[in-house]
N, C-alpha and C positions, 0 to 999 in steps of 0.2 A: 819485466827484467830491467834492472838499472843499467844504464850505458856503461858505467865503469866495470860492473861485473861481466857484462857481455863482452866488453873489449878484452878483459882478462881471459875469457874463454877463447877468443880469437887468437891471443898470444899462445895459449896452451895448445890449441889445435895445430897451430903452425909449428911449434916445437916438436910435437909428436910426429907430424908429417915429415919433418926434416931429420928426425932421429936416425933414419936409415942411411943417411949419407949426403945430405944437402951441403953444398959448399956455402961459404959465407955470402957470396953474391946471390946464390939461389935463394938462401934463407931470407935475405933482405928484400928481394923482389917479391917473394911469396908473402912475406909479412905485410909489406906495404900494400899489396893488392888486396889482402883480406881486410886490412884496416879501412881502405877506401870503400870497399863493398859495405862494411859495417856502417860507416858514416853516411853513405848514400841511403841505406835502408833505414837508419835511425831517424832521418828527417821525416819519414812517413809514419812514425810510431803513433802519432795522434789519430791516424786513420785505421779503419778496420783492416785486418790482415788479408781478407779475401774481398775480391771485387763483387759488386752487386749488379745483377742483370736488370736492365730497364728497357722500356720501349719494345716489349715483346722480344727481348734478347738482342736487339740491334745496338744497344749501348751498354757498356760496362764501365764501372768506376769504383774506386774505394771511397767510402763515405766516412765522415768524422765519427769516431766512436761515441762522442758525446751526444750525437743527434740520432734519434730513432724515428721510425715511420710514424706519421700522424695517425691517431686513432680514427677509425671510421666514424662518420657522423651522418646526419640526414641531408648533407649537401649544403648546409648553411655556413659552414666554417669558411671564413674569408681570409684567414691568415696564411693559407697555402701559397698565395701569390702576393707580390708587392701591391699595395693598394693603387699605385699609379701604373701598374701593368696587369690589369685584370684579364686582358686578352693576351695571355702568356703564350708565346709561340711554341707549339708542340708540347704543351704541358704533359709531363710524364709522371711526376711524383713530387712530394714535399716531405722533408725530414726536419725534425725540430727538437729542441729541448726547452723546457720552461723552468724559470728560476723564480723562487719566492723572494719578493722584496717587500718587507713590511706586511701589509694586508693584501697584497696582490701577487699574481704570477705573470711574468713577462716572457714572451717567446723569442728565441733565436731560430730562424727558419732558413733552410736551404731548399730552393726550388729548382727543379731540373726540367728542361725541355729538349725535345729532339725533333728536328725538321729535316726530312730527306731533301736533298738539293733539287730533286725532280719536282718537288712541290714549291720550294721557295729558296732562292739563293741567300747567302748570309747577309748581303747588303740590304736586301728587302726585309729580312728579319730585323736588322738593326734599325732601319727606317721606321718600321712599325712600332718598335719599342720606344724609340726616341720621341715619336709623335705623341705617344701616351704620356711619357714622363714629363714632357714640357707643358702639359696641361696643369700639372701641379704647381701651385704658386711658389713652392720652395725651390723648384728646379727649372725655371723658365729658360735659363742659359746653359743647361746641361749639354754636354757633347761627349762624343766618344774619344777615348785615348786609343789610337789605332796602332796595331803592330806590336803588341806586347809579346815578346819572345819568352818562351819557357822551355825547360828541358823535359820532354815527355819521359815518363817512366814506363809507359806501356804502348809504345809505338803509336801514340795518339797525336792530336793537334799540337804543333809547335808554335803557332801564332794565334793570338786572341785579340779581339777588340774589347775594351773595358770601359764601363760607365761607372764612375765613382760618384755616389750621391750622399753627401754629408749634410746633416741639418735636421730640422723639424720634419717628422714624418709620422703618419698614423700607424700605431701598433694596437693589436687587440690584447688587452690585459684581462686577466680573470680575477674578479673580485667576488668573494662569497659564491664561487662556482658559477657566476654569471659573467658573460663577456661585456667589457666596456671598451669604447674606442676613443682614443685621444692621441694627440701628437706628443711625441717624445723626441729629444735629440737622439740621433742614431746614424748608422751607416748602412747603406745598401750598395753592394758592388754587383754589377751584372756583367758577366763574361760571355762572349759569343765567339765560338771558334771561327777563325778567319783564314785558314789555309786556302789558297786560291783554287786548288784542284780537289777539294774535299767532296765526297759524295753525300755527306750529311752534315748538318749544322747542330752543334750542341750549345745549349743555353743554360748557364748557371746563374743563380741570383742568391746571394747570402745577405739577410737582413738581421741586424742586431741593434737593440737599443743600447745607448752608451751606458745605461745603468747596470747592464749585465755583461758587457763586453769582457770584463776581467774574469768572468767565470769560464770562458773558453780556454782550452789548453794552450793556444797561441793566439796572437791578434787576428781579428776576422779577415783582414786583407791577406795575411799569410795563409790562413786556413783555406780560403777559397782557391788560392793559387795551388796549394798542395793537391786539392781535389782535382783541379783542372789538369794537373800533370799526370794524373792516373786515368784520365778519360781514354777510352778505346772504343771506337765505333766499329761494329762488326759488319763486314760486307754482307749485302743481301745474298741469300742462297741463289745459286744458279737456277735459272728458269728451267723447268722440266721441258724436254723436247716435245713438240706436239705429236700426238699419237697418229699413226697412219690411219687414214679412213678405211673402214671395213671394205673388203673386196667383194664385189658382186659375184654371185654364183653363176 
């Protein structure tokens, strides 16, 4: 649905609602409220309309419509994770799109991780990621941008720490149906939820070669922020009370 058409529907619905006797002031307030709701929702139009459950139902988020689940393989596919973060904290899933460029196909990949705070706090997750990243010659001086505030759309994390990695990095390209590995200019952004009192830590990583960045519906740095805004961590179910021991006869 095109935004202009959808906005026309908003106006029509407001007019019909107020046909029974809205005052001018009531109509104006109702119209403005509906327009604001539309504009807020339209921002997320590049994401799936429904959230996806991950990590055994402990994590929910709306994924980019352009990216689909990676096909199953024999376990050799390495583009699931950034090559400089092979030990990806709490790896849960990877989603991708591949784009044909000349004789090859290049992937854009979103990797998702989920780490309960009982296992590891977010500061330790970040330290483990940064240690791996700095081993790559392109990112020796990489460091976290801390305290990125976002407006959650699903009662999720409002604060994230972000690692922005621009430059030469290895991507798996497909040439004649066979994988090839070489370095391309590209962008990787890694987001780690950093609310101080969170019960679980969410990790997002979006990697895109510069060659295909313009095939995404919005710039990659905007796309990953939109995904982050839809993250919702589901509290663990309450523990079942311990059963009373059987009574002796």
